[in-house]
C-alpha positions in Angstrom: 24.5 -265.5 42.9 22.4 -266.1 46.1 22.5 -263.6 49.0 25.6 -264.3 51.1 23.8 -263.6 54.4 20.5 -265.5 53.8 19.3 -268.1 56.3 16.5 -270.6 56.7 13.8 -270.6 59.4 12.3 -274.1 60.0 9.4 -275.0 62.2 9.9 -278.7 62.6 8.1 -281.8 63.9 6.2 -282.8 60.7 7.0 -285.8 58.5 7.9 -285.1 54.9 5.5 -286.6 52.3 5.2 -286.3 48.6 7.3 -286.1 45.5 10.5 -284.3 44.7 12.6 -284.1 41.6 16.4 -284.1 41.8 18.2 -281.9 39.3 21.3 -282.7 37.2 24.5 -283.4 39.2 26.4 -280.2 39.9 29.6 -282.4 40.4 29.1 -283.5 36.8 27.8 -280.4 35.1 30.5 -278.1 36.3 33.2 -280.5 34.9 31.4 -280.8 31.6 31.4 -277.1 31.2 35.1 -277.0 31.9 35.6 -279.7 29.3 33.7 -277.7 26.7 36.6 -275.3 26.6 38.7 -277.9 24.8 36.9 -277.1 21.6 36.0 -274.0 19.7 32.6 -275.5 18.7 29.3 -275.3 20.6 28.5 -277.7 23.4 25.0 -278.2 24.8 24.2 -279.6 28.2 20.6 -280.7 29.0 19.4 -281.3 32.6 21.9 -278.8 33.8 21.4 -277.4 37.4 21.7 -273.8 36.2 20.5 -272.2 39.5 23.1 -273.9 41.7 25.7 -271.4 42.8 28.7 -273.7 42.1 27.6 -273.9 38.4 26.9 -270.2 38.3 30.4 -269.5 39.5 31.9 -272.0 37.0 29.9 -270.2 34.2 31.3 -266.8 35.3 34.9 -268.1 35.3 34.5 -269.7 31.8 32.9 -266.4 30.5 35.9 -264.5 31.8 38.1 -266.7 29.7 36.1 -266.1 26.5 33.2 -268.6 26.6 29.8 -267.4 25.3 27.2 -269.1 27.4 23.4 -269.0 27.2 20.8 -270.6 29.4 17.3 -271.7 28.7 15.6 -273.4 31.7 17.7 -276.5 32.3 19.7 -276.3 29.1 23.1 -274.7 28.9 24.9 -273.8 25.6 28.5 -272.9 25.6 31.0 -272.0 22.9 34.6 -270.8 23.3 35.7 -269.8 19.8 38.8 -268.0 21.3 40.3 -268.1 24.7 40.8 -264.5 25.4 42.3 -264.7 28.9 44.5 -267.2 30.7 44.3 -265.7 34.2 41.5 -266.8 36.5 40.4 -264.0 38.9 41.7 -264.6 42.4 38.3 -263.9 44.0 36.4 -266.3 41.8 39.1 -269.0 41.9 39.3 -269.0 45.7 35.5 -269.8 45.9 35.7 -273.1 44.0 38.0 -275.9 43.4 36.8 -276.1 39.8 39.5 -273.5 38.9 42.4 -276.0 39.0 40.5 -278.2 36.4 40.8 -275.3 33.9 44.6 -275.8 33.7 44.3 -278.4 30.9 42.1 -276.4 28.5 44.1 -273.2 29.1 47.4 -274.9 28.5 46.2 -276.7 25.5 44.7 -273.6 23.9 47.1 -270.8 25.0 50.2 -272.6 26.4 49.8 -270.9 29.8 47.5 -270.6 32.8 47.5 -268.6 36.0 45.2 -270.2 38.6 44.8 -269.1 42.3 45.4 -271.7 44.9 41.9 -273.0 45.5 39.6 -272.8 48.4 36.3 -274.6 49.0 34.2 -276.2 51.8 35.8 -276.4 55.2 36.0 -280.2 55.3 39.8 -280.7 55.2 42.9 -279.5 53.5 42.1 -281.1 50.2 45.6 -280.6 48.8 46.0 -280.2 45.0 49.4 -281.8 44.9 47.9 -284.7 42.9 46.8 -282.2 40.3 50.1 -280.4 40.1 52.2 -283.5 40.0 50.1 -285.0 37.3 50.2 -281.8 35.1 54.0 -281.8 35.5 54.2 -285.4 34.3 52.2 -284.3 31.2 54.9 -281.7 30.4 53.7 -278.6 32.3 56.1 -276.3 34.1 54.6 -275.1 37.4 55.7 -272.2 39.6 54.0 -270.6 42.6 53.9 -266.8 42.9 51.7 -264.6 45.1 49.2 -267.4 45.9 48.9 -268.3 42.2 50.0 -271.4 40.3 51.8 -270.2 37.2 51.7 -272.9 34.5 53.3 -273.1 31.1 53.5 -275.8 28.4 54.4 -276.0 24.8 51.8 -278.7 24.3 51.1 -281.6 26.6 52.4 -285.1 26.2 50.9 -288.3 27.4 52.6 -290.2 30.2 52.0 -293.0 32.8 50.5 -291.5 35.9 49.7 -293.3 39.2 47.6 -291.7 41.9 48.5 -292.4 45.5 44.8 -292.0 46.3 41.9 -292.2 43.8 41.1 -288.5 43.9 38.1 -287.5 41.9 39.3 -284.1 41.0 42.8 -285.2 40.0 41.3 -288.0 37.9 39.0 -285.5 36.1 42.0 -283.1 35.6 44.1 -285.7 34.0 41.4 -287.0 31.7 40.5 -283.5 30.5 44.2 -282.5 30.0 45.1 -285.7 28.3 42.3 -285.7 25.8 44.3 -283.4 23.5 47.8 -284.3 24.7 50.2 -285.9 22.2 50.4 -289.7 22.7 48.9 -292.0 25.3 48.2 -291.4 29.0 47.7 -294.4 31.3 46.2 -293.4 34.6 46.2 -296.0 37.4 44.4 -296.0 40.7 41.9 -293.6 39.1 38.6 -292.6 40.7 35.6 -294.2 38.8 32.6 -292.2 40.3 29.5 -291.9 38.1 30.3 -288.3 37.5 33.7 -289.3 36.0 31.9 -291.8 33.7 29.6 -288.9 32.7 32.6 -286.8 31.9 34.2 -289.6 29.8 30.9 -290.1 27.9 30.8 -286.4 27.1 34.4 -286.3 25.9 33.8 -289.4 23.9 31.0 -287.6 22.1 33.4 -284.8 21.4 35.8 -287.2 19.7 38.1 -288.3 22.6 39.4 -291.9 22.9 39.2 -293.0 26.5 39.1 -296.6 27.8 38.2 -297.8 31.2 39.6 -301.0 32.7 38.2 -302.9 35.7 41.2 -302.3 37.9 40.9 -298.5 38.1 42.9 -298.0 35.0 41.9 -295.3 32.5 43.7 -295.0 29.2 43.5 -291.8 27.2 44.7 -291.7 23.6 45.3 -288.1 22.7 43.6 -286.8 19.6 44.4 -283.7 17.5 41.0 -282.0 17.8 37.7 -282.2 19.7 34.3 -281.1 18.3 31.2 -279.8 20.0 28.7 -282.2 21.6 25.2 -282.5 23.1 24.8 -284.3 26.4 22.3 -284.8 29.2 23.8 -284.4 32.7 23.2 -287.4 35.0 20.8 -286.9 37.9 22.4 -285.8 41.2 22.9 -288.9 43.4 23.9 -286.8 46.4 20.6 -284.9 46.3 18.7 -288.2 46.0 20.5 -289.6 49.1 19.9 -286.3 51.0 16.1 -286.3 50.4 16.0 -290.1 51.1 17.5 -289.5 54.6 15.2 -286.6 55.2 12.1 -288.6 54.3 13.0 -291.6 56.5 14.4 -289.6 59.4 11.2 -287.5 59.6 9.1 -290.7 59.5 7.7 -289.7 56.2 7.2 -291.0 52.7 9.1 -289.4 49.8 9.2 -290.3 46.1 12.5 -289.0 44.5 12.0 -288.6 40.8 15.1 -289.3 38.6 16.9 -291.1 41.4 18.9 -293.9 39.6 19.4 -297.3 41.3 22.7 -297.9 39.5 24.3 -294.9 41.1 22.9 -295.6 44.6 23.4 -299.4 45.1 25.7 -299.0 48.2 23.4 -296.3 49.6 20.3 -298.5 49.1 22.0 -301.4 50.8 22.8 -299.2 53.8 19.3 -297.9 54.0 18.0 -301.4 54.2 20.5 -302.3 56.9 19.4 -299.4 59.1 15.7 -300.5 58.7 14.6 -297.9 56.2 12.3 -298.8 53.4 12.5 -298.1 49.7 10.8 -299.1 46.4 12.5 -298.8 43.1 10.2 -297.4 40.3 10.8 -296.9 36.6 11.2 -293.1 37.0 12.7 -292.9 40.5 12.8 -294.4 44.0 10.3 -294.1 46.9 11.8 -293.9 50.4 9.7 -294.3 53.5 9.7 -294.9 57.2 8.8 -298.5 57.9 9.2 -298.9 61.6 12.0 -298.7 64.2 15.4 -297.9 62.8 18.4 -299.9 64.1 22.0 -298.9 64.7 24.8 -299.9 62.2 28.4 -299.3 61.4 29.5 -297.3 58.3 32.8 -296.5 56.6 33.0 -294.0 53.9 35.1 -294.8 50.8 35.6 -293.9 47.2 33.1 -295.3 44.7 31.6 -297.9 44.7 31.9 -297.5 48.5 29.7 -295.4 50.8 30.5 -292.0 49.5 31.6 -289.2 51.9 28.9 -286.8 50.7 26.2 -289.2 52.0 27.8 -289.3 55.5 26.3 -286.1 57.0 22.6 -286.7 56.1 23.0 -290.3 57.1 24.3 -289.3 60.5 21.1 -287.5 61.1 19.2 -290.7 60.2 21.4 -292.6 62.7 20.5 -290.2 65.5 17.0 -291.6 65.1 18.1 -295.2 65.2 18.0 -297.4 68.3 21.4 -298.3 69.7 25.0 -297.2 69.1 26.1 -296.5 65.5 29.6 -296.0 64.3 30.8 -293.9 61.3 34.4 -294.0 60.1 35.3 -291.2 57.7 38.2 -292.2 55.4 38.0 -289.6 52.7 38.2 -286.1 54.3 40.0 -285.6 57.6 37.7 -282.9 59.0 34.4 -284.0 57.7 32.9 -284.1 61.2 33.3 -280.4 61.8 29.5 -280.0 61.6 28.8 -282.2 64.7 29.1 -279.4 67.3 26.1 -277.7 66.0 24.0 -280.9 66.0 25.0 -281.4 69.6 23.2 -278.1 70.3 20.1 -279.7 69.0 20.3 -282.7 71.2 22.4 -285.1 69.1 24.4 -287.6 71.2 27.6 -287.9 69.1 31.1 -288.4 70.3 34.1 -288.0 68.0 37.4 -289.9 68.1 40.8 -289.6 66.4 41.1 -293.3 66.1 40.0 -295.6 63.2 36.8 -297.2 64.3 36.6 -299.5 61.3 38.3 -302.1 59.2 39.3 -300.0 56.2 42.8 -298.8 55.8 42.7 -295.1 56.6 45.0 -292.3 55.7 44.3 -290.6 59.0 45.4 -293.4 61.3 47.7 -292.1 64.1 46.8 -288.5 63.4 45.1 -285.9 65.5 42.1 -285.7 63.2 38.7 -286.7 64.7 37.5 -288.9 61.8 35.3 -291.5 63.7 32.0 -290.9 65.3 29.9 -292.8 67.8 26.2 -292.0 67.6 23.6 -292.9 70.2 20.0 -293.0 69.5 17.1 -292.5 69.1 17.5 -288.9 70.2 14.7 -286.3 70.0 16.0 -283.0 68.5 15.1 -279.5 69.8 15.3 -276.2 67.9 18.5 -274.2 67.8 20.3 -271.4 66.0 23.1 -273.1 64.0 25.7 -272.2 61.4 26.5 -274.1 58.3 30.2 -275.0 57.7 29.9 -276.8 54.3 27.4 -278.0 51.6 26.5 -281.5 52.8 26.5 -280.5 56.4 24.1 -277.7 55.5 21.5 -280.1 54.2 21.9 -282.3 57.2 21.1 -279.2 59.3 17.9 -278.8 57.3 16.9 -282.4 58.1 17.7 -281.8 61.8 15.5 -278.7 61.6 12.7 -280.6 60.0 12.6 -283.3 62.7 13.2 -280.9 65.7 10.5 -279.4 67.8 10.2 -275.7 67.6 11.7 -273.1 65.2 15.3 -273.6 64.2 17.5 -271.0 62.4 20.0 -272.4 59.9 22.5 -269.7 59.0 24.6 -269.9 55.8 22.1 -270.7 53.1 24.8 -269.8 50.5 26.6 -273.1 51.3 23.5 -275.2 50.7 22.7 -273.3 47.5 26.0 -274.6 46.1 24.4 -278.0 45.6 20.6 -277.8 45.9 18.4 -275.8 43.6 15.3 -274.1 45.2 15.8 -276.2 48.3 13.3 -274.3 50.5 10.6 -274.6 47.8 11.2 -278.3 47.3 11.0 -279.0 51.1 7.8 -276.9 51.3 6.3 -279.1 48.6 7.1 -282.1 50.8 5.2 -280.4 53.7 8.1 -278.7 55.6 7.5 -275.4 57.2 10.5 -273.6 56.0 11.2 -270.1 54.6 14.3 -268.2 53.5 15.0 -264.8 55.0 
């Protein structure tokens, strides 16, 4: 695992130019590794982001449960002939929200699971009630004891499940748990992100029967057994968007190898609206500064909307746009916790607890500051700042790249959760950055 106290020093003021390759999506690879526990046969994942700390932690948890995992460059092989433990260590479980997704494999293979109530990035409460309610509908008995979920089930049974909100994690949990459940599970108001489609494709290779309807309905026909499978993890669309924002905000020219247009359609439309330029190639997408950027209004939403993980790096881009931009966050109630540090660097951003947008928002009439008004263009100056979460962390790196002087970005461990060798990749693009 990366050093917990490492930080980045950035001497900014230079545009980013060159080529960068995005790795496999950590939000997909970690879930695929969890799904591999559904079989006692070997599963092989190619294009796996094996250096990312979130996947390293998922690997360690799976190994503690009996998985035998080997890594060769970007290929990960896992086999769990026997599940030797049904209890997830509290320290590991509290570091990642992946732990709750292991409920299905553990219940299906051992009849019980003990999972610590999860932690994660400081972006909101992110309750797991959707997960627990759904597991109970599948026939699981759930109790809480000493900050642990104690789960038991004599086999899982299919059921009709409707999500109040199309939660990505809950959708993944239900799909994984239902794959070997007895009977049919019909999930409505499901999330349909590209990472979920990747999970479904992997499970289908393993022998699962999963159908997707156009109205956010996913139907899972439980099968008796799943086999091993070989699969290539989709490229990370969040990394692609992050590097795109960095290239344009720094007035540079960056080619992002492996960026997939299909997974970035909404992002690309938004780039064009703000005045950024891009060119879709066969093996990636080129993003470049094409002149003055203009202010726009953005509302985050579940896929295929503008995803919440694109919001932070895009806010940096909007600080360099002329006029007043508005961002309405509808997914996580405390996603703007990173703004205070940007204000230290000169960002002109005001937060509001009202809905500055047209989308129906769960946080209306609450105290949460979930709308932002950004005035630009604003020159950034160097500062000593602290990272609160993964995506905010990368946005701080962009801020450091465009700021004059040397900035200190503390909390590299958060950024390492989602970006492999990020300092090396930014140096290849011309950034003056080093890890200490």
